[in-house]
Every structure is written in C-alpha cells, then in structure tokens.
LUMPA-13535 format. One record per residue: residue in three letters; x, y, z of N, C-alpha, C in turn. Coordinates in nm, 4 decimals, padded with zeros to 6 digits, always signed. Example, Ala and Ser with C-alpha at 12.3 -4.5 7.8 and 13.67 -1.06 7.14 Angstrom:
2
 res     n.c1     n.c2     n.c3    ca.c1    ca.c2    ca.c3     c.c1     c.c2     c.c3
 ala +01.3190 -00.5690 +00.7800 +01.2300 -00.4500 +00.7800 +01.3200 -00.3300 +00.7800
 ser +01.2850 -00.2250 +00.7080 +01.3670 -00.1060 +00.7140 +01.2900 +00.0030 +00.7870
% end
This chain:
157
 res     n.c1     n.c2     n.c3    ca.c1    ca.c2    ca.c3     c.c1     c.c2     c.c3
 unk +06.5474 +12.3392 +09.1137 +06.5574 +12.2476 +09.0011 +06.5480 +12.3291 +08.8733
 unk +06.6375 +12.3035 +08.7792 +06.6374 +12.3758 +08.6530 +06.5673 +12.2928 +08.5471
 unk +06.5432 +12.3553 +08.4315 +06.4779 +12.2815 +08.3236 +06.5659 +12.1680 +08.2742
 unk +06.6969 +12.1779 +08.2967 +06.7839 +12.0674 +08.2589 +06.7628 +11.9486 +08.3514
 unk +06.7319 +11.9761 +08.4785 +06.7074 +11.8679 +08.5729 +06.5744 +11.7996 +08.5449
 unk +06.4778 +11.8723 +08.4959 +06.3453 +11.8184 +08.4708 +06.2961 +11.8710 +08.3365
 unk +06.3149 +11.7948 +08.2276 +06.2849 +11.8455 +08.0948 +06.1398 +11.8864 +08.0758
 unk +06.0462 +11.8335 +08.1530 +05.9060 +11.8681 +08.1360 +05.8538 +11.9457 +08.2565
 unk +05.9429 +12.0227 +08.3180 +05.9112 +12.0941 +08.4408 +05.7940 +12.1899 +08.4239
 unk +05.7734 +12.2426 +08.3054 +05.6688 +12.3427 +08.2867 +05.5321 +12.2801 +08.2613
 unk +05.5077 +12.1631 +08.3130 +05.3747 +12.1037 +08.3104 +05.3345 +12.0411 +08.1792
 unk +05.4302 +11.9972 +08.0996 +05.3955 +11.9263 +07.9774 +05.3904 +12.0154 +07.8556
 unk +05.4331 +12.1414 +07.8683 +05.4398 +12.2308 +07.7530 +05.5613 +12.1985 +07.6697
 unk +05.6315 +12.3010 +07.6262 +05.7515 +12.2801 +07.5464 +05.8660 +12.2365 +07.6351
 unk +05.9545 +12.1564 +07.5792 +06.0744 +12.1149 +07.6506 +06.1685 +12.2343 +07.6613
 unk +06.2776 +12.2187 +07.7353 +06.3704 +12.3281 +07.7604 +06.4257 +12.3883 +07.6318
 unk +06.4364 +12.3090 +07.5263 +06.4903 +12.3598 +07.4000 +06.3829 +12.4162 +07.3084
 unk +06.2569 +12.4249 +07.3542 +06.1505 +12.4850 +07.2763 +06.0724 +12.3885 +07.1889
 unk +06.1151 +12.2621 +07.1840 +06.0444 +12.1634 +07.1020 +05.9332 +12.0996 +07.1823
 unk +05.8403 +12.0375 +07.1113 +05.7358 +11.9601 +07.1780 +05.8021 +11.8429 +07.2488
 unk +05.7658 +11.8152 +07.3730 +05.8242 +11.6999 +07.4416 +05.7753 +11.5700 +07.3784
 unk +05.8650 +11.4707 +07.3769 +05.8290 +11.3406 +07.3224 +05.8130 +11.2448 +07.4380
 unk +05.6902 +11.2279 +07.4838 +05.6641 +11.1478 +07.6021 +05.7002 +11.0010 +07.5818
 unk +05.6942 +10.9522 +07.4587 +05.7218 +10.8117 +07.4342 +05.8707 +10.7832 +07.4186
 unk +05.9516 +10.8846 +07.4028 +06.0945 +10.8646 +07.3809 +06.1646 +10.8340 +07.5127
 unk +06.2432 +10.7293 +07.5158 +06.3173 +10.6980 +07.6382 +06.4130 +10.8109 +07.6742
 unk +06.4331 +10.8298 +07.8033 +06.5182 +10.9379 +07.8499 +06.6582 +10.8916 +07.8844
 unk +06.7529 +10.9818 +07.8654 +06.8924 +10.9599 +07.8990 +06.9248 +11.0457 +08.0198
 unk +06.9738 +10.9843 +08.1256 +07.0135 +11.0551 +08.2460 +07.1651 +11.0529 +08.2548
 unk +07.2246 +11.1703 +08.2628 +07.3692 +11.1823 +08.2782 +07.3966 +11.2171 +08.4230
 unk +07.4668 +11.1286 +08.4921 +07.4922 +11.1444 +08.6348 +07.6420 +11.1509 +08.6596
 unk +07.6894 +11.2713 +08.6891 +07.8321 +11.2925 +08.7104 +07.8493 +11.4107 +08.8039
 unk +07.9408 +11.4019 +08.8983 +07.9634 +11.5119 +08.9913 +08.0336 +11.6299 +08.9253
 unk +08.1068 +11.6057 +08.8173 +08.1838 +11.7107 +08.7506 +08.0956 +11.7894 +08.6544
 unk +08.0792 +11.9190 +08.6818 +07.9890 +12.0023 +08.6029 +08.0325 +12.0120 +08.4562
 unk +08.1607 +12.0204 +08.4296 +08.2069 +12.0308 +08.2908 +08.1802 +11.9032 +08.2127
 unk +08.1995 +11.7889 +08.2769 +08.1706 +11.6609 +08.2117 +08.0216 +11.6488 +08.1834
 unk +07.9386 +11.6839 +08.2825 +07.7931 +11.6790 +08.2613 +07.7514 +11.7662 +08.1447
 unk +07.8035 +11.8877 +08.1396 +07.7661 +11.9804 +08.0334 +07.8114 +11.9290 +07.8970
 unk +07.9350 +11.8816 +07.8892 +07.9874 +11.8331 +07.7611 +07.9067 +11.7132 +07.7112
 unk +07.8782 +11.6185 +07.8004 +07.8005 +11.5014 +07.7581 +07.6562 +11.5396 +07.7252
 unk +07.5972 +11.6291 +07.8037 +07.4595 +11.6722 +07.7757 +07.4523 +11.7384 +07.6384
 unk +07.5442 +11.8277 +07.6100 +07.5454 +11.8945 +07.4798 +07.5596 +11.7931 +07.3666
 unk +07.6477 +11.6961 +07.3845 +07.6697 +11.5932 +07.2830 +07.5412 +11.5168 +07.2523
 unk +07.4684 +11.4761 +07.3558 +07.3503 +11.3927 +07.3349 +07.2242 +11.4733 +07.3022
 unk +07.2180 +11.5974 +07.3449 +07.1072 +11.6835 +07.3024 +07.1178 +11.7084 +07.1526
 unk +07.2400 +11.7369 +07.1061 +07.2622 +11.7574 +06.9620 +07.2272 +11.6324 +06.8826
 unk +07.2457 +11.5163 +06.9437 +07.2141 +11.3893 +06.8763 +07.0640 +11.3593 +06.8809
 unk +06.9861 +11.4418 +06.9501 +06.8410 +11.4260 +06.9502 +06.7813 +11.3504 +07.0673
 unk +06.8607 +11.3249 +07.1710 +06.8090 +11.2526 +07.2869 +06.7427 +11.3482 +07.3854
 unk +06.6455 +11.2952 +07.4620 +06.5860 +11.3662 +07.5753 +06.6827 +11.3480 +07.6921
 unk +06.7488 +11.4545 +07.7348 +06.8574 +11.4459 +07.8321 +06.8207 +11.5165 +07.9617
 unk +06.8517 +11.4494 +08.0722 +06.8435 +11.5073 +08.2051 +06.9797 +11.4884 +08.2695
 unk +07.0242 +11.5856 +08.3485 +07.1528 +11.5735 +08.4160 +07.1336 +11.5859 +08.5667
 unk +07.2236 +11.5230 +08.6398 +07.2222 +11.5353 +08.7853 +07.3639 +11.5163 +08.8374
 unk +07.3863 +11.5657 +08.9593 +07.5169 +11.5496 +09.0218 +07.5069 +11.4745 +09.1545
 unk +07.3943 +11.4067 +09.1770 +07.3765 +11.3397 +09.3062 +07.3086 +11.2041 +09.2902
 unk +07.3301 +11.1197 +09.3900 +07.2639 +10.9894 +09.3927 +07.1128 +11.0077 +09.4042
 unk +07.0694 +11.1080 +09.4802 +06.9262 +11.1349 +09.4941 +06.8649 +11.1729 +09.3592
 unk +06.9369 +11.2506 +09.2791 +06.8886 +11.2876 +09.1467 +06.8756 +11.1684 +09.0540
 unk +06.9687 +11.0742 +09.0663 +06.9621 +10.9523 +08.9854 +06.8385 +10.8718 +09.0247
 unk +06.8181 +10.8533 +09.1547 +06.7014 +10.7781 +09.2024 +06.5711 +10.8454 +09.1594
 unk +06.5660 +10.9769 +09.1672 +06.4458 +11.0496 +09.1270 +06.4143 +11.0240 +08.9794
 unk +06.5151 +11.0338 +08.8934 +06.4945 +11.0113 +08.7502 +06.4464 +10.8712 +08.7194
 unk +06.4944 +10.7753 +08.7946 +06.4551 +10.6364 +08.7711 +06.3158 +10.6084 +08.8264
 unk +06.2884 +10.6561 +08.9465 +06.1570 +10.6326 +09.0067 +06.0453 +10.7043 +08.9315
 unk +06.0743 +10.8195 +08.8743 +05.9750 +10.8930 +08.7950 +05.9676 +10.8403 +08.6518
 unk +06.0498 +10.7408 +08.6217 +06.0527 +10.6746 +08.4910 +06.0838 +10.7708 +08.3762
 unk +06.1625 +10.8761 +08.4064 +06.2070 +10.9658 +08.2998 +06.3367 +10.9173 +08.2377
 unk +06.4033 +10.8216 +08.3019 +06.5311 +10.7714 +08.2514 +06.5250 +10.6206 +08.2328
 unk +06.5577 +10.5779 +08.1128 +06.5704 +10.4352 +08.0854 +06.7164 +10.3967 +08.0639
 unk +06.7977 +10.4960 +08.0264 +06.9413 +10.4756 +08.0093 +07.0126 +10.5771 +08.0979
 unk +07.1121 +10.5287 +08.1736 +07.1865 +10.6151 +08.2650 +07.3348 +10.6077 +08.2324
 unk +07.3951 +10.7251 +08.2147 +07.5409 +10.7356 +08.2082 +07.5858 +10.7697 +08.3490
 unk +07.6553 +10.6785 +08.4125 +07.6868 +10.6889 +08.5544 +07.8371 +10.7007 +08.5748
 unk +07.8798 +10.8053 +08.6467 +08.0217 +10.8156 +08.6799 +08.0512 +10.7277 +08.8009
 unk +08.1733 +10.7304 +08.8471 +08.2170 +10.6338 +08.9477 +08.1786 +10.6664 +09.0913
 unk +08.1476 +10.7933 +09.1219 +08.1243 +10.8297 +09.2619 +08.0206 +10.9409 +09.2732
 unk +07.9321 +10.9269 +09.3750 +07.8326 +11.0285 +09.4087 +07.8190 +11.0367 +09.5585
 unk +07.8207 +11.1565 +09.6114 +07.7916 +11.1767 +09.7539 +07.8645 +11.0749 +09.8427
 unk +07.9930 +11.0565 +09.8213 +08.0745 +10.9594 +09.8955 +08.0274 +10.8149 +09.8761
 unk +07.9569 +10.7883 +09.7691 +07.9089 +10.6534 +09.7395 +07.9673 +10.6104 +09.6050
 unk +08.0262 +10.4915 +09.6018 +08.0788 +10.4389 +09.4764 +07.9646 +10.3919 +09.3864
 unk +07.9866 +10.3999 +09.2571 +07.8863 +10.3531 +09.1607 +07.8510 +10.2070 +09.1866
 unk +07.9491 +10.1280 +09.2268 +07.9223 +09.9860 +09.2510 +07.8300 +09.9643 +09.3706
 unk +07.8186 +10.0634 +09.4592 +07.7225 +10.0562 +09.5690 +07.5844 +10.1047 +09.5238
 unk +07.5824 +10.1957 +09.4277 +07.4578 +10.2546 +09.3802 +07.3876 +10.1658 +09.2766
 unk +07.4627 +10.0958 +09.1958 +07.4043 +10.0158 +09.0863 +07.3006 +09.9146 +09.1360
 unk +07.3276 +09.8356 +09.2410 +07.2250 +09.7401 +09.2867 +07.0956 +09.8084 +09.3320
 unk +07.1079 +09.9272 +09.3912 +06.9888 +10.0015 +09.4340 +06.9088 +10.0447 +09.3119
 unk +06.9794 +10.0952 +09.2098 +06.9126 +10.1388 +09.0869 +06.8431 +10.0219 +09.0190
 unk +06.9077 +09.9074 +09.0170 +06.8491 +09.7892 +08.9540 +06.7268 +09.7383 +09.0305
 unk +06.7239 +09.7601 +09.1633 +06.6046 +09.7217 +09.2396 +06.4884 +09.8148 +09.2088
 unk +06.5189 +09.9399 +09.1776 +06.4137 +10.0355 +09.1404 +06.3583 +10.0051 +09.0014
 unk +06.4449 +09.9607 +08.9113 +06.4046 +09.9294 +08.7744 +06.5005 +09.8244 +08.7203
 unk +06.4578 +09.7001 +08.7211 +06.5474 +09.5910 +08.6798 +06.5838 +09.5977 +08.5322
 unk +06.5047 +09.6700 +08.4517 +06.5345 +09.6840 +08.3089 +06.6175 +09.8074 +08.2775
 unk +06.6595 +09.8801 +08.3792 +06.7393 +09.9999 +08.3591 +06.8700 +09.9643 +08.2891
 unk +06.9069 +10.0436 +08.1913 +07.0312 +10.0227 +08.1175 +07.1337 +10.1231 +08.1677
 unk +07.2390 +10.0718 +08.2299 +07.3407 +10.1570 +08.2917 +07.4709 +10.1452 +08.2147
 unk +07.5256 +10.2596 +08.1773 +07.6581 +10.2662 +08.1166 +07.7484 +10.3343 +08.2190
 unk +07.8462 +10.2621 +08.2669 +07.9418 +10.3170 +08.3627 +08.0484 +10.3923 +08.2835
 unk +08.0662 +10.5201 +08.3148 +08.1620 +10.6047 +08.2429 +08.2753 +10.6390 +08.3382
 unk +08.3912 +10.5785 +08.3142 +08.5044 +10.5975 +08.4038 +08.6347 +10.5729 +08.3303
 unk +08.7328 +10.6561 +08.3579 +08.8632 +10.6392 +08.2946 +08.9519 +10.5451 +08.3741
 unk +08.9661 +10.5755 +08.5010 +09.0558 +10.4956 +08.5835 +08.9755 +10.4287 +08.6936
 unk +08.9576 +10.3005 +08.6769 +08.8812 +10.2240 +08.7742 +08.9515 +10.0894 +08.7911
 unk +08.9759 +10.0469 +08.9142 +09.0395 +09.9176 +08.9353 +08.9574 +09.8044 +08.8717
 unk +09.0268 +09.7065 +08.8192 +08.9615 +09.5938 +08.7536 +08.8593 +09.5257 +08.8447
 unk +08.8876 +09.5171 +08.9728 +08.7932 +09.4546 +09.0671 +08.6600 +09.5304 +09.0713
 unk +08.6650 +09.6634 +09.0642 +08.5409 +09.7414 +09.0655 +08.4650 +09.7286 +08.9340
 unk +08.5371 +09.7191 +08.8237 +08.4719 +09.6979 +08.6940 +08.4013 +09.5626 +08.6942
 unk +08.4689 +09.4611 +08.7459 +08.4062 +09.3278 +08.7552 +08.2824 +09.3313 +08.8434
 unk +08.2915 +09.4025 +08.9550 +08.1762 +09.4132 +09.0455 +08.0604 +09.4843 +08.9752
 unk +08.0894 +09.5910 +08.9033 +07.9851 +09.6642 +08.8305 +07.9207 +09.5745 +08.7258
 unk +08.0001 +09.4968 +08.6569 +07.9457 +09.4038 +08.5571 +07.8582 +09.2980 +08.6234
 unk +07.9009 +09.2491 +08.7373 +07.8206 +09.1472 +08.8057 +07.6889 +09.2062 +08.8581
 unk +07.6863 +09.3364 +08.8808 +07.5643 +09.4030 +08.9276 +07.4703 +09.4349 +08.8119
 unk +07.5167 +09.4197 +08.6883 +07.4267 +09.4339 +08.5747 +07.4415 +09.5572 +08.4879
 unk +07.5625 +09.6168 +08.4837 +07.5772 +09.7292 +08.3915 +07.5707 +09.6784 +08.2482
 unk +07.5293 +09.7644 +08.1596 +07.5201 +09.7325 +08.0175 +07.6573 +09.7427 +07.9514
 unk +07.7358 +09.8446 +07.9917 +07.8631 +09.8708 +07.9255 +07.9495 +09.9558 +08.0168
 unk +08.0802 +09.9409 +08.0030 +08.1760 +10.0286 +08.0697 +08.2476 +10.1070 +07.9608
 unk +08.2285 +10.2384 +07.9597 +08.2919 +10.3250 +07.8601 +08.3973 +10.4114 +07.9270
 unk +08.5017 +10.4403 +07.8519 +08.6021 +10.5322 +07.9021 +08.5474 +10.6737 +07.8971
 unk +08.5778 +10.7511 +08.0006 +08.5329 +10.8909 +08.0054 +08.6062 +10.9678 +07.8957
 unk +08.5325 +11.0335 +07.8058 +08.5991 +11.1062 +07.6977 +08.6793 +11.2242 +07.7522
 unk +08.8049 +11.2340 +07.7092 +08.8875 +11.3451 +07.7551 +08.8941 +11.4564 +07.6503
 unk +08.8587 +11.4241 +07.5267 +08.8547 +11.5246 +07.4205 +08.7464 +11.4834 +07.3205
 unk +08.7021 +11.5760 +07.2358 +08.5919 +11.5451 +07.1438 +08.6141 +11.4206 +07.0569
 unk +08.7360 +11.3914 +07.0207 +08.7606 +11.2739 +06.9361 +08.7393 +11.1426 +07.0118
 unk +08.7301 +11.1492 +07.1451 +08.7079 +11.0292 +07.2265 +08.5597 +10.9968 +07.2465
 unk +08.4713 +11.0760 +07.1916 +08.3288 +11.0635 +07.2206 +08.2577 +10.9541 +07.1417
 unk +08.3196 +10.9008 +07.0392 +08.2522 +10.8033 +06.9523 +08.2130 +10.6761 +07.0275
 unk +08.3009 +10.6260 +07.1154 +08.2686 +10.5049 +07.1917 +08.1420 +10.5262 +07.2746
 unk +08.1348 +10.6407 +07.3409 +08.0188 +10.6703 +07.4248 +07.8928 +10.6871 +07.3410
 unk +07.9056 +10.7522 +07.2264 +07.7906 +10.7700 +07.1361 +07.7368 +10.6347 +07.0910
 unk +07.8257 +10.5437 +07.0535 +07.7849 +10.4093 +07.0091 +07.7223 +10.3297 +07.1231
 unk +07.7785 +10.3411 +07.2433 +07.7239 +10.2692 +07.3590 +07.5822 +10.3167 +07.3892
 unk +07.5590 +10.4477 +07.3831 +07.4255 +10.5025 +07.4097 +07.3283 +10.4586 +07.3008
 unk +07.3730 +10.4608 +07.1774 +07.2875 +10.4159 +07.0661 +07.2451 +10.2705 +07.0870
 unk +07.3389 +10.1837 +07.1210 +07.3078 +10.0427 +07.1456 +07.2177 +10.0252 +07.2676
 unk +07.2399 +10.1067 +07.3698 +07.1571 +10.0991 +07.4902 +07.0122 +10.1332 +07.4581
 unk +06.9902 +10.2355 +07.3770 +06.8525 +10.2711 +07.3405 +06.7902 +10.1661 +07.2497
 unk +06.8710 +10.1023 +07.1664 +06.8182 +09.9912 +07.0856 +06.7723 +09.8784 +07.1770
 unk +06.8492 +09.8514 +07.2820 +06.8117 +09.7482 +07.3792 +06.6819 +09.7860 +07.4492
 unk +06.6690 +09.9124 +07.4906 +06.5479 +09.9589 +07.5576 +06.4275 +09.9433 +07.4652
 unk +06.4442 +09.9846 +07.3406 +06.3358 +09.9744 +07.2430 +06.2977 +09.8293 +07.2195
 unk +06.3962 +09.7428 +07.2054 +06.3682 +09.6005 +07.1834 +06.3063 +09.5349 +07.3054
 unk +06.3474 +09.5766 +07.4259 +06.2843 +09.5251 +07.5481 +06.1375 +09.5632 +07.5529
 unk +06.1074 +09.6856 +07.5110 +05.9696 +09.7342 +07.5150 +05.8796 +09.6569 +07.4176
 unk +05.9388 +09.6122 +07.3053 +05.8597 +09.5394 +07.2071 +05.8717 +09.3894 +07.2251
 unk +05.9539 +09.3477 +07.3222 +05.9682 +09.2051 +07.3506 +06.0562 +09.1307 +07.2519
 unk +06.1348 +09.2028 +07.1723 +06.2184 +09.1371 +07.0724 +06.3608 +09.1133 +07.1176
 unk +06.4016 +09.1717 +07.2293 +06.5402 +09.1605 +07.2729 +06.5636 +09.0245 +07.3371
 unk +06.6642 +08.9559 +07.2907 +06.7010 +08.8261 +07.3491 +06.8368 +08.8398 +07.4119
 unk +06.8496 +08.7910 +07.5332 +06.9792 +08.7988 +07.5991 +07.0414 +08.6625 +07.6094
% end
C-alpha cells in the first residue's frame, strides 16, 4: 500500500504531501482501473485541496468506505470483472449516506438508469482532455456540499 492508497499511513503524522492531515475533512476516493485516469483525476483534486485516495479495485473501494476515509467516491464503470451497477448497492449498504459520482463516457442508458435507481449522486462524463474537467470539478464540489449539509442536518432531499 502506498501513501496515495492511505493518506494517513504514517500513523497520523504528515499527509503524503507534507501537510498536516485534516481529520475532519471528508475524503474523496477515486476508483478507476486505468492508472492514467486515476493519476490525472487525483492530481486535479489534490491541486483543488481535497484529501484524495485512489484505488483500482473493488476491495480498495470497500476498504475506503468501511474505514470511513471516503465520503465521496468517483467510480468508474468496472472493477475486477464487476460492473459499477453491481458494486453500488453493496457500497450503499456499507454507508447509506455515501455520495457516489459515476464517471463513464460510454454507458448504455439502461445501466445509467440502474445506477440512478441504486442511488448515485451524479453521472459525469469521463474527461478526455483538461478542458473537459469542469463538469467533474463541479460535481465533486456539489457532492462535498451535500456531505457537509448532511453532517449538519441542513440538507433536504
């Protein structure tokens, strides 16, 4: 496990980037099998000031949720021969308040509908170039606002 997989791996000292860890800040988990996509999205959100963890497996996603290091998840369409639509209900059983953003470019409408019925927060198109990242940035910003409002009891659905 690398420091990117576990931002507080060194026992609560400095985070991987040398800053003091912010234990109260909600975590963003980026879950994608493609290493380049994970790196690009991680860099984007680290620069934006988020506490970011990345994983390439369904087990890594479950670990982040069960350890309560992730409140918002950017989830790609497939992990370990498992579709996101099969994984989402499991994640929601682990944490019903989990905010999931499904990140996928080409997904059949039936699967998008299924993901929505399972409780995703948003479906964003996978950015193919830097100019495509604004939608994802806005979705993550709104997701963290929802998490913050849920924590204070102000969010109404």
